[in-house]
Backbone bond lengths (Angstrom), bond angles and torsions (degrees), N, CA, C in turn:
res aa  C-N    CA-C-N  psi(-1)  N-CA   C-N-CA  omega(-1)  CA-C   N-CA-C  phi
1 M - - - 1.465 - - 1.527 109.09 -
2 L 1.309 117.58 133.12 1.466 121.33 -176.17 1.515 111.11 -74.59
3 R 1.357 115.78 134.93 1.454 120.95 169.84 1.530 109.00 -75.37
4 D 1.346 115.77 163.23 1.462 119.66 176.84 1.515 111.13 -58.61
5 T 1.351 116.86 -39.53 1.461 119.80 -179.66 1.520 110.96 -66.26
6 D 1.350 117.54 -34.04 1.464 120.44 177.58 1.528 110.19 -65.52
7 R 1.325 116.28 -41.83 1.465 120.25 178.72 1.532 109.76 -63.62
8 D 1.327 115.76 -43.49 1.457 119.39 179.90 1.518 111.19 -63.02
9 L 1.332 116.88 -38.44 1.464 120.11 178.52 1.520 110.37 -63.86
10 Q 1.338 117.05 -41.98 1.459 120.35 179.12 1.519 111.05 -63.25
11 K 1.317 117.23 -32.97 1.457 121.79 178.91 1.521 112.43 -81.39
12 G 1.325 116.71 -7.28 1.458 119.74 -178.37 1.512 113.53 78.69
13 L 1.362 117.27 18.61 1.456 120.04 -176.56 1.526 112.40 -86.10
14 I 1.317 117.56 -19.26 1.459 121.43 179.13 1.516 108.04 -121.09
15 M 1.330 116.77 124.30 1.456 120.73 -177.34 1.524 111.95 -95.04
16 R 1.340 117.23 -15.81 1.456 120.58 -178.95 1.518 108.56 -126.20
17 L 1.327 117.65 133.70 1.459 121.74 178.95 1.522 110.30 -66.31
18 P 1.328 117.21 151.30 1.466 118.78 175.22 1.524 110.31 -63.42
19 P 1.331 117.77 151.66 1.471 120.28 -177.47 1.520 112.12 -59.33
20 V 1.320 115.55 143.23 1.458 122.20 174.90 1.520 110.16 -94.99
21 Y 1.326 116.47 -34.48 1.453 121.38 -174.09 1.519 110.87 -100.74
22 P 1.324 117.85 139.07 1.465 120.97 -179.85 1.531 111.01 -69.51
23 A 1.315 115.20 149.12 1.463 119.82 177.61 1.520 109.62 -66.01
24 P 1.336 118.10 138.26 1.474 120.49 177.88 1.530 110.64 -69.99
25 A 1.280 115.38 168.08 1.461 120.73 -177.25 1.529 111.84 -62.10
26 D 1.332 116.70 -30.26 1.474 119.75 -177.86 1.531 112.22 -100.48
27 A 1.340 117.28 25.68 1.463 120.79 -177.41 1.521 111.79 -57.89
28 A 1.317 116.95 -45.03 1.468 119.98 -178.66 1.518 111.03 -62.83
29 Q 1.320 116.80 -38.49 1.463 120.66 179.16 1.527 111.10 -66.02
30 R 1.313 116.04 -40.26 1.471 119.57 178.58 1.530 110.98 -64.54
31 R 1.347 115.72 -41.53 1.462 119.33 -178.81 1.530 112.00 -69.96
32 A 1.296 116.76 -23.63 1.463 120.99 -176.02 1.525 113.74 -83.35
33 R 1.306 116.98 -0.73 1.468 119.65 178.81 1.528 109.46 -59.92
34 P 1.333 118.46 141.96 1.470 120.16 -176.00 1.531 112.57 -69.05
35 A 1.330 115.16 146.27 1.464 120.83 174.63 1.527 109.24 -77.07
36 V 1.314 116.11 143.52 1.461 122.77 179.91 1.527 108.45 -126.09
37 V 1.325 117.37 128.37 1.462 120.72 177.22 1.529 108.98 -62.10
38 C 1.326 116.36 127.66 1.470 121.03 -174.17 1.532 112.54 -61.96
39 Y 1.334 116.43 -43.55 1.456 120.76 -177.14 1.530 110.11 -120.17
40 P 1.340 117.68 91.99 1.473 118.19 173.73 1.530 108.98 -58.90
41 V 1.318 117.35 129.20 1.459 120.67 -169.55 1.527 113.35 -109.33
42 E 1.330 116.54 18.91 1.466 118.41 -179.84 1.523 112.24 -59.42
43 T 1.323 117.19 -29.71 1.463 120.69 -179.46 1.528 113.29 -99.81
44 L 1.331 116.65 4.70 1.463 119.76 179.11 1.524 109.41 -68.37
45 P 1.330 117.89 127.90 1.476 119.41 178.49 1.522 110.96 -57.82
46 Q 1.324 116.30 131.78 1.454 121.79 -176.91 1.531 110.89 -104.10
47 P 1.320 117.32 144.97 1.469 119.72 175.93 1.524 109.97 -68.90
48 D 1.312 115.43 149.92 1.461 121.21 176.43 1.526 107.39 -86.75
49 M 1.332 115.98 90.23 1.455 120.43 -174.52 1.528 111.85 -66.64
50 G 1.340 117.41 -29.26 1.462 119.84 175.98 1.514 111.86 -64.73
51 W 1.329 115.93 -44.24 1.472 121.05 177.51 1.525 109.81 -62.74
52 L 1.330 116.46 -43.99 1.463 120.03 -179.86 1.525 111.39 -63.56
53 E 1.322 116.84 -36.82 1.464 119.82 178.81 1.527 110.71 -66.42
54 R 1.319 116.45 -40.22 1.473 119.36 177.69 1.523 111.02 -65.69
55 A 1.328 116.51 -38.22 1.467 120.45 177.22 1.527 110.67 -65.02
56 R 1.339 116.60 -41.25 1.470 120.81 179.16 1.525 111.87 -57.42
57 E 1.319 115.79 -37.64 1.459 119.93 -176.18 1.526 112.74 -65.21
58 T 1.337 117.01 -17.22 1.469 120.78 -177.90 1.523 113.00 -105.63
59 M 1.334 117.93 -2.17 1.464 118.91 -168.48 1.529 111.95 -77.35
60 G 1.333 113.57 148.32 1.455 121.66 176.04 1.518 109.68 -130.27
61 K 1.307 116.81 146.22 1.458 121.72 -176.52 1.523 110.95 -72.78
62 I 1.344 115.85 133.74 1.461 120.77 -179.82 1.529 112.82 -120.57
63 D 1.338 117.99 -14.68 1.466 118.56 -177.92 1.525 109.05 -161.15
64 E 1.331 114.48 160.84 1.456 121.18 178.79 1.519 109.21 -149.89
65 V 1.324 116.43 140.30 1.461 122.89 177.02 1.523 107.59 -132.14
66 I 1.326 117.01 132.80 1.464 121.87 173.76 1.528 108.02 -103.33
67 V 1.321 115.69 125.76 1.462 121.27 177.37 1.527 107.67 -97.12
68 P 1.337 118.86 112.98 1.462 120.50 -177.77 1.532 111.49 -67.58
69 P 1.328 117.20 159.27 1.466 120.57 176.85 1.531 111.59 -56.87
70 R 1.326 116.17 138.15 1.468 123.40 178.10 1.526 112.43 59.29
71 E 1.323 117.20 27.67 1.460 121.78 177.90 1.530 109.36 -133.51
72 G 1.319 114.99 171.87 1.453 121.01 175.66 1.514 110.03 -127.35
73 R 1.322 115.96 151.49 1.452 121.98 176.27 1.531 108.91 -140.41
74 S 1.319 115.52 148.90 1.465 121.21 176.10 1.520 109.54 -100.42
75 F 1.319 115.60 159.65 1.463 121.72 174.29 1.525 108.16 -158.04
76 S 1.314 114.97 151.19 1.464 121.10 -179.91 1.520 109.46 -109.41
77 V 1.321 115.17 141.03 1.461 121.38 178.74 1.529 107.59 -126.03
78 P 1.331 118.58 113.20 1.465 119.31 177.84 1.527 111.53 -63.74
79 E 1.296 114.59 155.91 1.465 120.70 175.98 1.533 110.66 -54.06
80 A 1.332 116.23 139.86 1.470 123.46 177.13 1.525 112.64 67.93
81 H 1.326 117.43 24.22 1.458 122.75 173.05 1.532 108.57 -112.37
82 F 1.305 115.65 165.97 1.457 122.19 178.41 1.528 110.09 -108.47
83 F 1.326 116.31 151.42 1.462 119.82 169.75 1.519 109.41 -138.51
84 R 1.312 115.10 148.68 1.463 122.56 -172.25 1.524 108.83 -132.87
85 I 1.332 116.25 134.87 1.464 122.88 175.59 1.521 107.38 -110.75
86 T 1.341 116.06 123.82 1.459 120.90 -172.19 1.528 111.10 -126.53
87 S 1.328 115.61 138.73 1.468 122.27 169.36 1.521 107.69 -77.45
88 V 1.336 117.04 127.99 1.466 118.50 -172.32 1.529 115.47 -117.36
89 E 1.325 118.29 -25.62 1.469 118.74 -176.54 1.523 113.24 -127.68
90 G 1.319 117.46 -30.13 1.457 121.47 -178.03 1.506 110.01 -169.69
91 P 1.327 118.09 170.15 1.466 121.33 -177.07 1.527 111.69 -62.13
92 Q 1.334 115.90 120.92 1.457 121.42 -173.13 1.518 109.76 -146.77
93 V 1.304 115.67 134.33 1.468 123.38 176.70 1.519 109.30 -94.52
94 G 1.345 116.98 147.35 1.458 121.41 177.49 1.519 111.66 -130.45
95 D 1.321 116.15 147.40 1.469 122.41 177.62 1.527 108.73 -110.65
96 L 1.344 116.28 121.35 1.460 122.05 -171.28 1.520 111.91 -111.36
97 N 1.329 116.21 130.85 1.469 123.92 170.01 1.525 109.26 -115.65
98 L 1.335 115.87 144.77 1.464 122.15 177.71 1.527 109.34 -131.96
99 W 1.337 115.69 137.08 1.451 122.12 174.53 1.528 109.54 -130.85
100 N 1.326 116.04 153.44 1.454 121.14 165.40 1.534 106.72 -62.77
101 A 1.317 117.23 123.18 1.461 120.78 -175.96 1.520 112.66 -61.83
102 E 1.337 116.88 -22.62 1.460 120.89 -177.99 1.524 112.63 -99.41
103 D 1.329 117.42 -8.15 1.465 120.43 -174.06 1.524 108.68 -158.24
104 L 1.328 116.85 97.65 1.460 120.43 -175.09 1.520 113.21 -66.51
105 S 1.345 117.51 -13.75 1.463 118.58 177.76 1.529 111.56 -71.11
106 E 1.329 116.72 -17.04 1.468 120.23 173.57 1.519 107.50 -97.46
107 R 1.328 115.38 121.08 1.461 119.59 -173.55 1.530 109.80 -149.05
108 F 1.294 114.70 170.38 1.452 121.65 -179.29 1.530 111.60 -59.85
109 F 1.322 116.08 136.02 1.462 123.84 -178.08 1.533 107.01 -117.59
110 S 1.332 116.31 93.24 1.459 119.80 -175.86 1.524 112.05 -65.63
111 G 1.332 116.51 -35.69 1.460 119.90 -178.06 1.518 112.79 -63.13
112 K 1.331 116.84 -44.81 1.461 119.50 -179.96 1.522 110.88 -74.04
113 T 1.336 117.02 -33.42 1.467 119.42 173.67 1.524 110.01 -59.91
114 R 1.311 116.52 -42.65 1.472 121.42 177.53 1.527 111.15 -62.78
115 A 1.334 116.71 -43.26 1.462 120.40 -177.88 1.530 112.16 -68.23
116 L 1.333 116.74 -35.73 1.465 120.41 -177.71 1.524 112.46 -83.04
117 H 1.331 117.54 -26.60 1.468 120.67 -176.96 1.527 111.38 -117.95
118 A 1.314 117.74 -80.77 1.463 121.12 -175.66 1.524 108.93 -171.92
119 T 1.331 115.74 174.79 1.463 120.72 178.35 1.517 111.94 -67.79
120 H 1.338 117.12 -24.98 1.459 123.50 -179.94 1.521 107.55 -132.81
121 V 1.319 117.32 139.10 1.462 120.78 -171.79 1.524 111.25 -113.57
122 S 1.338 114.25 157.01 1.458 120.10 -179.80 1.527 108.23 -156.69
123 T 1.322 116.26 -164.94 1.459 123.48 -172.25 1.524 112.27 -52.98
124 G 1.333 115.23 133.83 1.452 122.18 178.39 1.506 114.19 90.61
125 M 1.329 117.71 -12.72 1.463 120.98 177.97 1.528 109.41 -89.48
126 R 1.324 114.35 157.66 1.460 119.86 -176.00 1.520 111.26 -116.52
127 L 1.318 115.74 154.58 1.461 122.64 174.52 1.523 106.91 -102.37
128 W 1.326 116.59 117.16 1.467 122.72 -171.50 1.515 111.45 -96.61
129 S 1.339 115.65 154.30 1.463 120.82 179.77 1.526 110.66 -93.06
130 N 1.324 113.99 166.75 1.457 121.68 -174.67 1.527 111.64 -74.29
131 L 1.332 114.93 168.46 1.465 121.56 174.71 1.528 108.85 -73.59
132 P 1.322 118.05 145.44 1.473 128.36 7.53 1.536 113.41 -91.41
133 H 1.307 118.76 12.94 1.468 121.46 -173.23 1.535 111.29 -79.40
134 L 1.315 116.19 -56.33 1.465 125.33 177.43 1.526 113.18 42.17
135 R 1.305 114.48 73.94 1.459 121.51 174.33 1.526 108.32 -145.35
136 P 1.309 118.79 159.64 1.460 120.12 179.93 1.523 111.57 -70.17
137 L 1.322 115.87 129.22 1.458 121.81 174.97 1.524 110.91 -89.10
138 A 1.328 116.19 -36.13 1.462 121.11 -176.58 1.515 109.44 -155.01
139 T 1.326 115.37 153.69 1.463 122.70 175.34 1.524 108.60 -119.31
140 I 1.331 116.48 136.48 1.462 120.71 177.66 1.532 108.36 -78.55
141 T 1.324 116.15 122.19 1.465 120.70 -175.52 1.528 112.99 -107.84
142 R 1.306 118.48 -19.83 1.462 122.67 176.80 1.527 109.01 -150.89
143 D 1.331 115.63 145.65 1.463 121.36 177.37 1.522 107.24 -153.69
144 T 1.325 117.19 105.79 1.467 119.80 -176.72 1.526 112.29 -72.98
145 L 1.335 117.60 -6.81 1.460 121.28 175.49 1.529 111.64 -102.80
146 D 1.326 117.45 16.35 1.464 119.01 -178.61 1.533 112.50 -65.26
147 W 1.341 116.47 -15.86 1.474 121.02 177.85 1.522 112.68 -70.32
148 Y 1.350 117.61 -19.47 1.463 120.40 -169.08 1.529 112.08 -67.89
149 G 1.328 116.61 -41.70 1.456 119.30 -177.83 1.514 111.44 60.43
150 F 1.337 116.26 -132.04 1.462 121.79 177.20 1.526 108.69 -123.59
151 D 1.331 116.26 132.76 1.457 120.83 -175.56 1.534 111.32 -89.07
152 A 1.320 116.16 -174.50 1.464 121.37 -175.70 1.521 112.71 -64.47
153 D 1.339 117.47 -24.24 1.466 121.23 177.22 1.523 112.47 -85.03
154 G 1.345 116.85 -5.92 1.451 120.62 -173.97 1.512 112.87 87.73
155 G 1.331 116.44 11.14 1.465 120.62 -178.99 1.512 112.22 -82.31
156 G 1.322 115.95 143.52 1.452 123.32 175.39 1.517 110.08 -136.41
157 V 1.327 116.46 173.80 1.469 122.22 -173.77 1.532 110.34 -110.61
158 H 1.335 116.42 150.46 1.477 125.02 179.36 1.536 109.90 65.89
159 D 1.330 116.69 68.99 1.466 118.28 -173.58 1.519 113.00 -90.79
160 V 1.333 112.85 152.93 1.462 122.21 170.79 1.534 108.35 -119.78
161 I 1.338 114.11 38.96 1.469 121.31 177.08 1.520 109.77 -102.52
162 G 1.336 115.14 -56.98 1.461 120.36 -176.27 1.518 111.90 -70.75
163 T 1.308 115.30 158.92 1.467 120.19 -173.26 1.526 112.54 -95.76
164 R 1.312 119.18 -39.39 1.466 130.14 179.35 1.524 106.05 138.45
165 C 1.303 118.34 147.48 1.458 119.99 173.31 1.531 107.76 -69.84
166 D 1.330 116.02 143.33 1.465 119.44 -174.46 1.518 110.51 -146.45
167 P 1.323 117.45 156.06 1.467 120.50 -175.10 1.521 113.42 -73.41
168 Y 1.335 117.18 -19.11 1.462 120.45 179.94 1.527 111.00 -73.46
169 T 1.329 116.35 -45.41 1.462 119.72 175.92 1.521 110.29 -66.97
170 H 1.331 116.15 -37.71 1.473 119.84 176.77 1.527 110.47 -60.22
171 R 1.308 116.61 -43.69 1.476 120.38 179.16 1.533 109.98 -65.60
172 L 1.332 116.49 -40.49 1.462 121.46 -179.47 1.524 111.36 -60.85
173 L 1.335 116.32 -43.35 1.463 120.61 -173.20 1.521 113.82 -90.17
174 S 1.333 117.39 -28.92 1.465 119.09 -175.40 1.520 113.63 -116.99
175 G 1.331 116.91 -20.11 1.459 120.50 -177.90 1.509 114.11 82.80
176 G 1.341 117.31 1.20 1.453 120.12 -175.74 1.519 113.72 -103.32
177 E 1.327 115.12 172.28 1.460 122.43 176.05 1.525 108.22 -109.02
178 Y 1.342 115.67 130.32 1.460 119.99 176.33 1.519 107.31 -142.24
179 H 1.324 117.62 127.69 1.462 121.35 -169.41 1.520 113.91 -106.26
180 H 1.343 117.36 9.17 1.460 118.92 -179.38 1.521 112.65 -120.13
181 C 1.335 116.20 23.56 1.461 119.83 167.24 1.527 108.50 -63.28
182 C 1.320 116.91 159.74 1.469 119.61 -177.78 1.516 112.26 -60.62
183 H 1.321 117.89 -36.34 1.468 120.32 178.23 1.521 110.97 -58.38
184 S 1.313 116.50 -45.48 1.464 120.95 179.49 1.523 110.97 -68.75
185 N 1.328 116.83 -41.73 1.470 120.10 178.39 1.515 111.23 -59.59
186 L 1.328 116.56 -43.61 1.472 120.51 179.08 1.521 111.17 -67.57
187 S 1.329 116.98 -37.38 1.471 120.80 178.36 1.525 111.05 -62.43
188 R 1.335 116.36 -45.20 1.461 119.66 178.73 1.526 111.32 -65.29
189 A 1.333 116.35 -40.79 1.468 119.72 -179.37 1.524 111.38 -62.64
190 L 1.329 116.93 -43.14 1.464 119.58 179.13 1.521 110.83 -69.15
191 S 1.317 117.10 -37.04 1.459 120.85 177.49 1.525 110.77 -60.70
192 Q 1.321 116.05 -44.70 1.462 120.39 -179.93 1.525 111.93 -67.06
193 A 1.326 116.92 -33.01 1.466 120.50 -178.58 1.516 112.86 -75.12
194 T 1.331 116.72 -31.40 1.469 120.56 -172.36 1.519 113.63 -108.76
195 G 1.339 117.49 -18.29 1.453 120.63 -173.97 1.515 113.34 83.48
196 M 1.322 117.74 1.43 1.463 120.44 177.15 1.530 110.01 -71.57
197 P 1.323 117.56 147.31 1.468 118.97 170.09 1.526 109.31 -57.30
198 V 1.322 116.72 148.51 1.456 119.54 -172.93 1.528 112.12 -61.30
199 R 1.330 117.73 -33.36 1.467 118.95 179.58 1.522 111.46 -69.68
200 E 1.313 117.64 -29.65 1.459 121.15 175.16 1.526 110.09 -75.51
201 A 1.310 116.26 -43.14 1.469 120.15 178.33 1.522 110.88 -60.77
202 E 1.328 116.66 -37.35 1.463 121.04 -178.90 1.523 112.17 -54.58
203 M 1.307 117.40 -33.19 1.461 120.88 -176.69 1.531 112.29 -68.99
204 H 1.318 117.34 -13.96 1.467 121.28 178.12 1.530 112.48 -97.18
205 V 1.332 116.51 -9.68 1.467 120.32 178.72 1.525 108.42 -72.98
206 H 1.316 116.46 139.00 1.462 121.18 -170.32 1.521 110.89 -137.91
207 D 1.321 115.24 174.82 1.463 120.34 178.85 1.522 109.55 -59.03
208 V 1.320 115.53 143.31 1.452 122.40 -162.62 1.528 112.59 -105.63
209 L 1.325 114.13 168.75 1.461 121.61 156.79 1.521 105.75 -91.93
210 N 1.320 116.42 120.29 1.466 121.25 178.70 1.525 109.16 -83.99
211 V 1.307 115.20 90.10 1.462 121.98 -176.34 1.535 110.03 -68.46
212 F 1.328 115.99 128.71 1.476 124.33 177.87 1.527 113.58 70.63
213 M 1.319 119.17 -5.22 1.464 120.03 -176.54 1.526 109.95 -77.86
214 C 1.326 116.13 138.62 1.468 122.82 179.47 1.525 108.24 -105.41
215 T 1.314 116.48 116.81 1.463 121.83 -171.66 1.521 110.87 -144.20
216 G 1.315 114.81 170.35 1.459 122.12 174.61 1.507 109.24 -178.76
217 F 1.324 115.77 -161.35 1.458 121.66 177.40 1.529 109.03 -122.90
218 T 1.328 116.80 133.99 1.458 120.20 178.80 1.526 109.71 -61.77
219 R 1.319 116.46 142.74 1.461 120.37 -175.81 1.526 112.08 -73.26
220 D 1.337 117.73 -29.83 1.460 119.40 -175.65 1.520 113.14 -87.87
221 T 1.342 118.04 -35.73 1.466 120.17 -176.67 1.523 113.45 -117.62
222 S 1.334 117.70 -2.67 1.476 122.72 179.89 1.521 112.25 58.36
223 Q 1.339 116.59 31.89 1.464 120.38 177.93 1.523 110.40 -92.08
224 Y 1.315 114.44 145.80 1.460 122.16 176.97 1.516 109.14 -64.51
225 F 1.331 117.56 125.68 1.457 120.03 178.56 1.523 110.73 -124.30
226 M 1.321 115.11 161.66 1.463 122.24 172.27 1.519 108.10 -128.68
227 K 1.305 115.77 155.77 1.459 120.92 175.56 1.514 107.93 -146.95
228 A 1.326 117.29 171.02 1.458 121.10 -174.69 1.519 111.45 -54.20
229 S 1.316 116.00 125.84 1.460 120.37 178.20 1.524 110.37 -65.05
230 P 1.346 117.48 139.75 1.460 120.08 176.79 1.524 113.45 -79.32
231 V 1.333 118.18 0.19 1.465 120.74 -176.93 1.522 111.44 -64.64
232 R 1.332 115.59 143.18 1.447 122.65 176.84 1.529 108.66 -134.48
233 P 1.345 118.26 158.83 1.464 119.84 179.69 1.532 111.50 -51.24
234 G 1.319 115.02 131.90 1.456 121.98 -176.97 1.509 113.35 101.58
235 D 1.319 117.77 -21.75 1.466 119.98 175.43 1.524 109.70 -69.52
236 F 1.334 115.98 147.27 1.461 119.40 179.47 1.518 110.96 -151.55
237 I 1.318 114.44 160.93 1.452 123.32 168.47 1.523 106.38 -125.10
238 E 1.328 116.02 137.93 1.472 121.36 -172.11 1.522 109.75 -127.51
239 F 1.328 114.94 145.77 1.463 122.02 -175.68 1.525 111.21 -131.88
240 F 1.316 115.71 153.77 1.465 123.03 169.55 1.516 107.33 -108.58
241 A 1.337 117.15 124.56 1.463 122.01 -179.53 1.525 109.69 -80.89
242 E 1.317 115.99 113.37 1.467 120.19 -177.61 1.524 112.23 -80.12
243 I 1.332 116.04 -23.32 1.465 122.06 169.91 1.526 106.70 -133.17
244 G 1.331 116.71 170.92 1.457 119.43 175.53 1.523 110.16 -65.97
245 L 1.320 117.06 129.99 1.459 121.50 -173.23 1.524 112.20 -120.70
246 L 1.322 115.18 140.33 1.452 122.63 160.39 1.517 105.26 -103.05
247 S 1.306 117.04 127.58 1.460 121.06 -173.59 1.520 109.84 -128.77
248 A 1.321 114.84 158.05 1.460 120.87 173.86 1.516 108.04 -141.85
249 L 1.325 115.30 141.44 1.455 121.83 -178.97 1.522 109.05 -131.34
250 S 1.324 116.00 133.60 1.463 121.84 175.08 1.521 109.08 -110.11
251 A 1.328 116.82 132.59 1.457 121.67 169.38 1.521 106.92 -84.46
252 C 1.315 115.54 103.39 1.471 122.87 -167.98 1.528 112.07 -56.31
253 P 1.345 117.78 137.69 1.462 120.01 177.29 1.527 113.29 -65.06
254 G 1.335 116.61 -10.21 1.456 119.71 177.07 1.515 113.93 -81.23
255 G 1.343 117.78 -2.25 1.458 120.31 -179.00 1.515 111.35 63.59
256 D 1.333 117.77 -115.84 1.465 120.71 177.22 1.527 111.93 -88.10
257 C 1.347 116.25 2.87 1.469 123.58 177.58 1.527 112.20 58.81
258 S 1.325 116.64 37.59 1.457 120.77 178.18 1.525 112.78 -85.73
259 A 1.327 117.05 -15.75 1.462 118.43 -174.81 1.524 113.76 -144.99
260 T 1.328 118.25 -43.27 1.458 119.64 -171.45 1.522 110.05 -152.10
261 H 1.317 115.82 169.50 1.468 122.14 172.17 1.524 107.51 -153.68
262 S 1.318 117.07 -179.00 1.472 122.25 179.07 1.526 112.48 58.81
263 S 1.341 115.61 37.16 1.460 120.17 175.57 1.523 107.79 -161.56
264 D 1.320 116.11 179.19 1.462 121.07 177.07 1.526 111.88 -97.97
265 A 1.335 117.03 16.81 1.466 120.42 -173.54 1.521 113.26 -77.02
266 A 1.321 118.12 -35.93 1.467 121.22 -172.91 1.527 111.43 -79.62
267 A 1.322 115.53 152.86 1.464 120.60 171.18 1.522 108.31 -73.60
268 C 1.324 117.34 126.68 1.464 122.10 -176.47 1.524 110.19 -124.10
269 Y 1.344 115.09 153.41 1.452 121.68 -176.69 1.529 109.46 -137.19
270 P 1.314 117.86 159.68 1.475 120.10 177.43 1.529 111.50 -73.26
271 L 1.304 114.43 163.64 1.462 122.90 171.76 1.526 108.05 -122.77
272 K 1.315 116.43 145.90 1.459 121.39 179.27 1.523 110.20 -109.06
273 V 1.324 115.50 134.04 1.467 122.06 174.22 1.524 107.79 -114.63
274 E 1.315 116.57 129.39 1.461 121.89 177.01 1.525 109.46 -122.36
275 I 1.333 115.50 140.53 1.461 122.09 177.99 1.531 107.80 -110.45
276 F 1.327 116.36 134.45 1.463 121.67 -178.41 1.531 110.20 -126.16
277 R 1.343 115.21 140.57 1.458 121.49 175.87 1.525 109.08 -110.59
278 P 1.340 117.41 127.35 1.468 118.64 174.33 1.527 110.25 -80.90
279 A 1.309 115.95 177.78 1.465 121.10 -179.65 1.525 111.06 -58.72
280 N 1.334 115.94 153.92 1.460 121.78 -175.72 1.520 112.89 -53.67
281 E 1.327 117.29 -35.94 1.465 119.71 -177.24 1.518 111.54 -61.67
282 F 1.327 117.16 -31.69 1.460 120.34 179.22 1.525 111.47 -79.73
283 V 1.327 116.59 -37.20 1.466 119.75 179.06 1.519 110.39 -69.01
284 S 1.327 117.18 -49.00 1.472 120.79 -177.17 1.525 111.98 -70.52
285 G 1.320 116.67 -26.73 1.461 119.48 -178.17 1.508 114.39 -88.31
286 W 1.314 116.78 -4.02 1.460 119.91 -176.91 1.525 111.61 -79.45
287 K 1.327 117.19 136.25 1.464 122.79 174.09 1.518 107.81 -115.59
288 A 1.303 116.04 116.74 1.465 120.69 -178.28 1.521 110.34 -64.78
289 P 1.319 117.85 145.18 1.470 119.88 176.58 1.520 110.72 -63.36
290 T 1.305 115.72 145.75 1.464 120.68 -179.64 1.522 110.49 -87.31
291 R 1.316 115.13 157.14 1.457 119.87 175.94 1.530 110.27 -65.76
292 S 1.320 115.63 163.28 1.457 120.81 179.37 1.524 111.16 -52.39
293 A 1.335 115.33 138.31 1.465 121.10 179.96 1.526 112.90 -88.09
294 Y 1.329 116.89 4.48 1.469 119.07 178.60 1.525 109.63 -57.94
295 S 1.332 116.23 139.09 1.472 121.95 -173.11 1.521 113.46 -70.14
296 R 1.311 117.95 -19.23 1.470 124.09 -175.81 1.524 111.88 64.84
297 A 1.325 117.49 21.68 1.453 121.14 176.81 1.523 111.47 -71.92
298 H 1.315 117.75 -31.55 1.462 124.27 176.21 1.518 113.43 55.29
299 G 1.339 116.25 24.84 1.449 120.31 177.32 1.508 115.22 73.03
300 A 1.341 116.56 10.20 1.474 119.62 -177.96 1.530 110.37 -79.06
């Protein structure tokens, strides 16, 4: 005869089995140990926000890309230029990938960005590249949703927790084929930008910055959740490219991600990307951050 927990497991309502082993006598004492931030960041190099603000005051628009609903588009951002992602017609979430324009093996590292900053990013935080490079690719210079903070559910905006909706997980959970998940959109966008076959381009697609997406973890089951994005037309997030970037953005099929994704059910809207160039003195005077100086000896 099935227990209630067995029924719940079959329904997918419980993600963790009930404990098998009894709590020790000092369980409360063990749980009460203080939390320690994994990466103290007092020595983390900080962006010069004053310099960036002065550069912003001189910038002029040089390019624009519209990302259609449920599609992906690529765009290039020269070193020491700014780029801005804007909601233009309705609440819409976007999935962003960044690569070194000269070396696709260097790309955005969401996990280390999360560890060095937070689960959700905003103005003054940087997007870091993967190992062995580990340097800032871009700095967030403006975020019109910086007022949101964290809500009563623990949700925040612009997360580096989720990976991106993808057709493999969709197939695993639903058994169906869907070709406009963000993973596929980003794969096609990179393929079109580089001329690589889409299956080759796919191997360079990586965990994203979920632009405008409102997410967190449920308090009772610690599951990743999404809720309606607070973004509205005119809201934007803006970045300074610390090195030359090849980028791709997907307008998520989940729209504002208030209910569903990986289908054509949600209302979706385009996203606008704008590229800005500051005055020559800022471009010519900029020195890109260097890659990690670690020897890579690894004790061998």
